N, C-alpha and C positions, 0 to 999 in steps of 0.2 A: 720914737713916737709914731703912732699909727696915723696915716693920712686916709681918712675915710672918704670913699667916693661920693660925689654929689648924686642926689636922687635924680633920676632921669626926668627931664622936662618934656612933656608931650605937646607938640604943636599941631595945629589943624592939618598940616601936610602929612604928618605922621599917621593920622587917622585914615587918610586916604590910602596909605600904603598897606593898611590892614592890621588885624589883630595879631597875626604872627610876627610882624615887624616890631610891634610894641612889646609883645611878650619876650622876644629875643633881647631887646634893650634892657628890660627889667631883669632878665636872666643873667646877662653880663654884669649888670650892677650888683646883683646878689652874689655872684661868684667873686667879684672884686672885694665886696664888703667882707665876705667870709674869709678870704685870703688875708686881708688886713687884720681881722680879729684873731685869726690863728697865729699870725706873726706876733701880734701884741701878747697873746697868751704865752707863747714860747719865751719871749723876752721877760715877762713877769715871773714865770716859773724859774728862769735861770738866774734871776737876781737874788743874791744871798740876803738873808734876813739881817737887819741891823738893830733888832730889839736887844737891849742890854738891861737886865733887871738887877735890882739890889733888894734881896728878900731875906727873911729869917731862914726859911727853908724853900727849896725849889718846888716842893709839892704844893705850895700855895699859888703857883702860877697855873691857872685853870686851862688855858688853851695855848700851849707853846707851839711855835712853828719850827720846822727843821732849820737849824743854824742859829737859833736863839742862844744867847749867853746870859748867865746869871751869876751873881756873886752871892753865895750862901753864907750869911753871917754866922749861922749855927756851926757850920763846919770850917769856916774861914777859907773856903776854896771857890775858885771859879769853876762853873760847870757849863757844858755845852749840851744842847738838846739834839739827839740823834733820832732820825725817823727814817727807817728803811722798811723793806717788806717784812723782815723778821724782828726788828728792834725798834722800840719807841721808848726812849728813856734818857734821863739826864746822866751824863758821864763827866767825871773829873777831867779838867784840862790841865796839862802840865805847864 
């Protein structure tokens, strides 16, 4: 789980240090936030899908995600959704 950095609090003494000091504090905060969000995105993308459908035909699933599993009643088979650069299709699972 991402731990988002706290938004910098600006104190009167900080104003005396100048705009550059305040700018650097916000810049560090922005970099820390970006890092946490990138880390979260990597974890989410690496998490396998857990959607399992029971349908008459897999074509009735409008927006499948890579790794989804469906049981096709019409064919009596389990199918897995494969999504790569060259292939986006339901394939029979053994």
